[in-house]
C-alpha positions as CSV (number, residue, x, y, z in Angstrom):
1,M,-14.3,2.8,-10.7
2,H,-13.5,1.2,-7.4
3,V,-10.0,0.1,-6.2
4,A,-12.2,-2.6,-4.3
5,R,-14.8,-3.8,-7.4
6,K,-11.4,-3.2,-8.9
7,L,-9.8,-6.4,-6.7
8,R,-13.2,-8.3,-7.0
9,L,-12.7,-8.1,-10.5
10,I,-8.8,-9.8,-10.3
11,G,-10.1,-12.1,-8.3
12,S,-7.3,-12.4,-6.1
13,I,-6.4,-15.5,-4.5
14,S,-3.1,-14.9,-3.0
15,S,-3.3,-15.8,0.5
16,S,-0.3,-12.7,1.3
17,S,-1.2,-9.9,-1.7
18,L,0.1,-6.2,-1.5
19,Y,-1.6,-3.6,-4.1
20,F,-1.1,0.1,-4.6
21,A,-3.2,2.5,-5.8
22,D,-2.7,5.9,-6.9
23,A,-4.4,9.3,-5.8
24,Q,-7.3,7.9,-8.6
25,G,-7.4,5.1,-7.5
26,S,-5.5,3.2,-10.7
27,I,-3.6,-0.3,-9.4
28,R,0.3,1.2,-9.8
29,H,2.2,-2.0,-9.0
30,H,0.8,-5.4,-6.6
31,V,2.8,-8.7,-5.5
32,F,1.7,-11.9,-5.0
33,G,3.1,-13.5,-1.5
34,E,5.9,-12.6,0.7
35,G,8.9,-10.7,-0.1
36,E,9.7,-7.7,-2.4
37,Y,9.8,-5.8,0.5
38,E,12.4,-3.3,-0.9
39,Q,10.7,-2.8,-5.0
40,S,6.9,-2.5,-2.7
41,E,9.3,0.6,-0.5
42,R,10.1,2.1,-3.4
43,V,6.9,2.6,-5.2
44,L,4.7,3.4,-1.4
45,Q,7.1,6.4,-1.5
46,Q,7.0,7.2,-4.9
47,L,3.3,7.2,-5.4
48,L,2.8,9.7,-1.6
49,T,5.6,11.2,-3.6
50,E,3.0,12.0,-6.3
51,S,0.0,13.0,-4.2
52,G,1.9,15.8,-2.5
53,S,2.9,13.9,0.7
54,R,6.3,16.2,2.7
55,S,6.5,13.3,5.1
56,V,7.8,10.7,2.6
57,G,11.7,9.5,3.1
58,K,10.8,11.4,6.9
59,K,10.5,9.1,10.3
60,M,6.5,8.7,10.7
61,T,4.6,7.8,14.6
62,P,2.9,5.3,14.8
63,T,-0.6,6.3,15.4
64,A,-2.6,5.1,18.0
65,E,-5.2,2.1,16.5
66,Y,-1.6,1.3,14.5
67,T,-0.1,0.8,18.6
68,R,-3.0,-0.6,20.5
69,T,-3.6,-3.1,17.7
70,R,0.0,-4.7,17.9
71,S,0.1,-4.3,21.4
72,R,-1.8,-7.0,22.0
């Protein structure tokens, strides 16, 4: 099932929510509201490692799109 469909079925009502899906599209972690930043970072790094990313733990450079939207 597609991640967006899963989120609609869950009925996320929090104004600030984070959902972490693995490479197969399974939701592996979620955060409702603010906070849990360190846990979210650990989950994100774990999922990146599981997917075969070699840049985990390295300083990453923002994309041009991110830089453009941040400067507005």
